[in-house]
ChimeraX commands (.cxc) that place a marker at each C-alpha (Angstrom):
marker #1 position 180.24,-94.38,-139.80 radius 0.5
marker #1 position 179.86,-96.83,-142.68 radius 0.5
marker #1 position 176.49,-98.52,-143.20 radius 0.5
marker #1 position 176.11,-101.61,-145.40 radius 0.5
marker #1 position 172.74,-102.94,-146.55 radius 0.5
marker #1 position 172.47,-106.18,-148.57 radius 0.5
marker #1 position 169.68,-106.04,-151.16 radius 0.5
marker #1 position 168.83,-108.00,-154.29 radius 0.5
marker #1 position 172.25,-109.56,-154.85 radius 0.5
marker #1 position 174.15,-106.35,-154.13 radius 0.5
marker #1 position 175.41,-104.60,-151.07 radius 0.5
marker #1 position 174.77,-100.88,-150.75 radius 0.5
marker #1 position 177.24,-99.07,-148.50 radius 0.5
marker #1 position 177.65,-95.49,-147.45 radius 0.5
marker #1 position 181.12,-94.05,-147.45 radius 0.5
marker #1 position 182.32,-91.67,-144.73 radius 0.5
marker #1 position 181.57,-88.81,-147.14 radius 0.5
marker #1 position 177.92,-89.86,-147.25 radius 0.5
marker #1 position 177.89,-91.19,-150.81 radius 0.5
marker #1 position 176.19,-94.51,-151.45 radius 0.5
marker #1 position 177.94,-97.13,-153.53 radius 0.5
marker #1 position 176.81,-100.59,-154.58 radius 0.5
marker #1 position 178.79,-103.73,-155.27 radius 0.5
marker #1 position 177.72,-107.20,-156.33 radius 0.5
marker #1 position 177.79,-109.73,-153.51 radius 0.5
marker #1 position 180.01,-112.72,-154.19 radius 0.5
marker #1 position 178.53,-116.10,-153.44 radius 0.5
marker #1 position 180.01,-117.57,-150.27 radius 0.5
marker #1 position 182.31,-120.52,-150.65 radius 0.5
marker #1 position 180.87,-123.79,-149.46 radius 0.5
marker #1 position 183.12,-126.38,-147.93 radius 0.5
marker #1 position 183.23,-129.61,-149.90 radius 0.5
marker #1 position 182.40,-132.87,-148.22 radius 0.5
marker #1 position 179.79,-134.05,-145.79 radius 0.5
marker #1 position 178.62,-131.93,-142.90 radius 0.5
marker #1 position 179.97,-132.99,-139.52 radius 0.5
marker #1 position 177.56,-134.97,-137.36 radius 0.5
marker #1 position 176.09,-132.81,-134.58 radius 0.5
marker #1 position 176.93,-133.92,-131.05 radius 0.5
marker #1 position 174.32,-135.88,-129.17 radius 0.5
marker #1 position 172.06,-134.08,-126.70 radius 0.5
marker #1 position 174.03,-135.09,-123.60 radius 0.5
marker #1 position 177.28,-133.79,-125.05 radius 0.5
marker #1 position 175.66,-130.49,-125.99 radius 0.5
marker #1 position 174.08,-130.15,-122.57 radius 0.5
marker #1 position 177.41,-130.82,-120.84 radius 0.5
marker #1 position 179.14,-128.31,-123.10 radius 0.5
marker #1 position 176.68,-125.46,-122.52 radius 0.5
marker #1 position 175.64,-126.18,-118.91 radius 0.5
marker #1 position 178.12,-123.71,-117.35 radius 0.5
marker #1 position 176.90,-120.88,-119.60 radius 0.5
marker #1 position 173.26,-121.74,-118.95 radius 0.5
marker #1 position 173.78,-121.22,-115.22 radius 0.5
marker #1 position 174.77,-117.59,-115.89 radius 0.5
marker #1 position 171.57,-116.70,-117.78 radius 0.5
marker #1 position 169.35,-114.52,-115.59 radius 0.5
marker #1 position 165.85,-115.82,-114.85 radius 0.5
marker #1 position 162.97,-114.64,-117.01 radius 0.5
marker #1 position 161.22,-111.67,-115.45 radius 0.5
marker #1 position 157.68,-113.03,-115.85 radius 0.5
marker #1 position 155.94,-109.97,-114.45 radius 0.5
marker #1 position 157.74,-107.73,-116.96 radius 0.5
marker #1 position 156.98,-110.09,-119.84 radius 0.5
marker #1 position 153.30,-110.26,-118.85 radius 0.5
marker #1 position 153.06,-106.46,-118.49 radius 0.5
marker #1 position 154.63,-105.83,-121.90 radius 0.5
marker #1 position 152.41,-108.46,-123.55 radius 0.5
marker #1 position 149.33,-106.82,-122.00 radius 0.5
marker #1 position 150.44,-103.36,-123.20 radius 0.5
marker #1 position 151.00,-104.68,-126.72 radius 0.5
marker #1 position 147.56,-106.34,-126.70 radius 0.5
marker #1 position 145.94,-103.06,-125.56 radius 0.5
marker #1 position 147.91,-101.05,-128.11 radius 0.5
marker #1 position 149.56,-98.91,-125.43 radius 0.5
marker #1 position 153.14,-100.24,-125.61 radius 0.5
marker #1 position 154.35,-97.87,-128.33 radius 0.5
marker #1 position 153.98,-94.31,-127.09 radius 0.5
marker #1 position 154.87,-91.03,-128.76 radius 0.5
marker #1 position 157.68,-90.57,-126.24 radius 0.5
marker #1 position 159.22,-93.98,-127.03 radius 0.5
marker #1 position 158.96,-93.38,-130.76 radius 0.5
marker #1 position 160.54,-89.92,-130.44 radius 0.5
marker #1 position 163.39,-91.38,-128.37 radius 0.5
marker #1 position 164.07,-93.92,-131.13 radius 0.5
marker #1 position 163.73,-91.50,-134.05 radius 0.5
marker #1 position 166.09,-88.83,-132.71 radius 0.5
marker #1 position 169.26,-90.98,-132.83 radius 0.5
marker #1 position 168.12,-92.53,-136.13 radius 0.5
marker #1 position 167.70,-89.09,-137.72 radius 0.5
marker #1 position 171.13,-88.11,-136.42 radius 0.5
marker #1 position 172.69,-91.27,-137.92 radius 0.5
marker #1 position 170.98,-90.56,-141.23 radius 0.5
marker #1 position 171.92,-86.86,-141.01 radius 0.5
marker #1 position 168.30,-85.72,-141.47 radius 0.5
marker link #1:1,2 radius 0.2
marker link #1:2,3 radius 0.2
marker link #1:3,4 radius 0.2
marker link #1:4,5 radius 0.2
marker link #1:5,6 radius 0.2
marker link #1:6,7 radius 0.2
marker link #1:7,8 radius 0.2
marker link #1:8,9 radius 0.2
marker link #1:9,10 radius 0.2
marker link #1:10,11 radius 0.2
marker link #1:11,12 radius 0.2
marker link #1:12,13 radius 0.2
marker link #1:13,14 radius 0.2
marker link #1:14,15 radius 0.2
marker link #1:15,16 radius 0.2
marker link #1:16,17 radius 0.2
marker link #1:17,18 radius 0.2
marker link #1:18,19 radius 0.2
marker link #1:19,20 radius 0.2
marker link #1:20,21 radius 0.2
marker link #1:21,22 radius 0.2
marker link #1:22,23 radius 0.2
marker link #1:23,24 radius 0.2
marker link #1:24,25 radius 0.2
marker link #1:25,26 radius 0.2
marker link #1:26,27 radius 0.2
marker link #1:27,28 radius 0.2
marker link #1:28,29 radius 0.2
marker link #1:29,30 radius 0.2
marker link #1:30,31 radius 0.2
marker link #1:31,32 radius 0.2
marker link #1:32,33 radius 0.2
marker link #1:33,34 radius 0.2
marker link #1:34,35 radius 0.2
marker link #1:35,36 radius 0.2
marker link #1:36,37 radius 0.2
marker link #1:37,38 radius 0.2
marker link #1:38,39 radius 0.2
marker link #1:39,40 radius 0.2
marker link #1:40,41 radius 0.2
marker link #1:41,42 radius 0.2
marker link #1:42,43 radius 0.2
marker link #1:43,44 radius 0.2
marker link #1:44,45 radius 0.2
marker link #1:45,46 radius 0.2
marker link #1:46,47 radius 0.2
marker link #1:47,48 radius 0.2
marker link #1:48,49 radius 0.2
marker link #1:49,50 radius 0.2
marker link #1:50,51 radius 0.2
marker link #1:51,52 radius 0.2
marker link #1:52,53 radius 0.2
marker link #1:53,54 radius 0.2
marker link #1:54,55 radius 0.2
marker link #1:55,56 radius 0.2
marker link #1:56,57 radius 0.2
marker link #1:57,58 radius 0.2
marker link #1:58,59 radius 0.2
marker link #1:59,60 radius 0.2
marker link #1:60,61 radius 0.2
marker link #1:61,62 radius 0.2
marker link #1:62,63 radius 0.2
marker link #1:63,64 radius 0.2
marker link #1:64,65 radius 0.2
marker link #1:65,66 radius 0.2
marker link #1:66,67 radius 0.2
marker link #1:67,68 radius 0.2
marker link #1:68,69 radius 0.2
marker link #1:69,70 radius 0.2
marker link #1:70,71 radius 0.2
marker link #1:71,72 radius 0.2
marker link #1:72,73 radius 0.2
marker link #1:73,74 radius 0.2
marker link #1:74,75 radius 0.2
marker link #1:75,76 radius 0.2
marker link #1:76,77 radius 0.2
marker link #1:77,78 radius 0.2
marker link #1:78,79 radius 0.2
marker link #1:79,80 radius 0.2
marker link #1:80,81 radius 0.2
marker link #1:81,82 radius 0.2
marker link #1:82,83 radius 0.2
marker link #1:83,84 radius 0.2
marker link #1:84,85 radius 0.2
marker link #1:85,86 radius 0.2
marker link #1:86,87 radius 0.2
marker link #1:87,88 radius 0.2
marker link #1:88,89 radius 0.2
marker link #1:89,90 radius 0.2
marker link #1:90,91 radius 0.2
marker link #1:91,92 radius 0.2
marker link #1:92,93 radius 0.2
marker link #1:93,94 radius 0.2
view
C-alpha cells in the first residue's frame, strides 16, 4: 500500500518497500478567465432534488446519545481506541 502525505510544499510517500521519499508539489494550474456564474437557487434545488430524496433521515436519538456521551467524556472508551489502533499499527507495520 502506498501512503502519500502532503506537508510544507512537499509530498511524502511510502513506496511498497516501506521507504519514504519526498517530492516537491507542483502548483496546480489555474484556468484563465472569469469563473462561471453559479446557478440560481431554484436551478440547484431542481438539480439535486432527486438525490436529496435518497438521503436517510437523521437519527436524532443516536445523535443526542453520542453528544451526551461526548459531553460526559464517556464516548471514547479503551475498547474503541484499541479497535482503531490495531489496524493502524498493522498499516504502519508496528
